[in-house]
C-alpha positions as CSV (number, residue, x, y, z in Angstrom):
1,M,16.9,-1.6,1.5
2,A,14.2,-1.7,-1.1
3,G,11.6,1.0,-0.1
4,S,8.6,1.8,-1.7
5,I,7.8,1.0,-5.4
6,K,5.9,4.1,-7.3
7,V,3.1,2.3,-9.4
8,T,0.7,4.2,-12.0
9,D,-2.3,3.4,-13.8
10,S,-0.4,1.4,-16.2
11,N,1.5,-1.0,-14.3
12,F,-1.0,-1.3,-11.0
13,D,-2.1,-4.5,-12.0
14,A,1.5,-6.3,-12.6
15,E,2.9,-4.7,-9.5
16,V,-0.2,-5.1,-7.1
17,L,-3.0,-7.2,-8.5
18,Q,-0.6,-9.9,-9.8
19,S,1.7,-9.9,-6.8
20,A,2.8,-13.1,-5.3
21,T,3.3,-11.3,-1.7
22,P,0.6,-9.1,0.2
23,V,1.2,-5.6,-1.0
24,L,0.2,-2.2,0.6
25,V,-0.6,0.7,-1.8
26,D,-0.3,3.9,-0.4
27,F,-2.9,6.2,-2.1
28,Y,-1.5,9.7,-1.9
29,A,-0.5,13.0,-3.8
30,D,2.4,15.5,-3.6
31,W,0.6,18.2,-2.0
32,C,-1.2,16.2,0.8
33,A,0.4,17.2,4.0
34,P,-0.9,13.8,6.1
35,C,0.8,11.9,2.9
36,K,4.3,13.5,3.7
37,V,3.9,12.4,7.4
38,M,3.1,8.8,6.3
39,S,5.8,8.5,3.8
40,P,8.8,7.8,6.3
41,I,6.8,4.9,8.1
42,L,5.9,3.4,4.6
43,E,9.8,3.3,3.7
44,E,10.5,1.7,7.3
45,L,7.7,-1.1,6.5
46,A,8.8,-1.7,3.1
47,D,12.6,-2.3,4.3
48,D,10.8,-4.3,7.3
49,F,8.9,-6.6,4.9
50,E,11.5,-6.8,2.1
51,G,11.0,-10.3,0.5
52,T,7.5,-11.3,2.1
53,A,5.6,-7.9,1.1
54,K,5.9,-4.8,-0.4
55,V,4.6,-1.4,-0.5
56,V,3.9,0.6,-2.9
57,K,2.7,4.5,-3.8
58,L,0.1,5.5,-6.3
59,D,-0.2,9.2,-6.9
60,T,-4.0,10.0,-7.1
61,D,-3.5,12.9,-8.9
62,A,-1.4,11.4,-11.7
63,N,-3.2,8.1,-12.0
64,P,-6.9,9.0,-11.4
65,N,-8.3,6.0,-13.3
66,T,-6.9,3.5,-10.5
67,A,-7.6,5.7,-8.0
68,A,-11.8,5.8,-9.4
69,A,-11.8,2.2,-9.5
70,Y,-11.0,2.0,-5.7
71,D,-13.2,4.7,-4.8
72,I,-10.6,6.6,-3.1
73,R,-12.1,9.6,-2.0
74,S,-9.6,10.9,1.3
75,I,-6.2,10.6,1.0
76,P,-3.9,9.1,2.3
77,T,-5.7,6.0,1.9
78,M,-3.9,2.7,2.5
79,M,-5.2,-0.6,1.3
80,I,-3.6,-3.9,1.7
81,F,-4.0,-6.4,-1.5
82,D,-3.4,-9.8,-1.0
83,G,-4.0,-12.6,-3.9
84,G,-5.2,-9.6,-6.2
85,N,-7.9,-8.7,-3.5
86,P,-8.3,-5.6,-1.1
87,V,-8.4,-7.1,2.2
88,A,-7.6,-3.8,4.8
89,R,-8.1,-0.4,4.3
90,G,-7.4,2.6,6.2
91,V,-7.4,6.2,5.8
92,G,-5.4,9.0,7.3
93,V,-2.4,9.1,9.1
94,S,-2.0,5.6,10.6
95,P,0.9,4.4,13.1
96,K,3.3,2.3,11.8
97,E,2.5,-0.8,14.4
98,A,-1.1,-0.6,13.0
99,L,0.1,-1.3,9.8
100,K,2.7,-3.9,10.7
101,K,0.5,-5.6,12.2
102,G,-1.8,-6.1,9.3
103,F,0.8,-7.4,7.3
104,E,1.5,-9.8,10.0
105,Q,-1.8,-11.1,10.3
106,I,-2.0,-11.5,6.3
107,L,1.1,-13.1,6.3
108,A,-0.1,-15.6,9.4
109,K,-3.0,-16.6,7.3
110,R,-0.7,-17.6,4.6
111,A,1.8,-19.5,6.7
112,A,-1.2,-21.6,8.5
113,A,-2.8,-22.1,5.1
């Protein structure tokens, strides 16, 4: 069980933009109640897609530069990156199935290429 990875302004480029696999980034803050609702869902996704995609968490309070670079105005915001580019974005509490579908679509496109 891999679980999610915490990223920061300093390692976002290496962990997300240079990742060989698709990455779901959870932009969150410790004080955010909806973020806490999403946390176990994201941990399940990280385990479900271990080896084919990854889930990372970025605390927007501690890492304002990355949050500002991606125009994060509300949290939780989830963004999926593929090949260093943001390809999907959602704000607020999202069901696991919707996030899972996003990963599956990206992985299917990769397999077809």
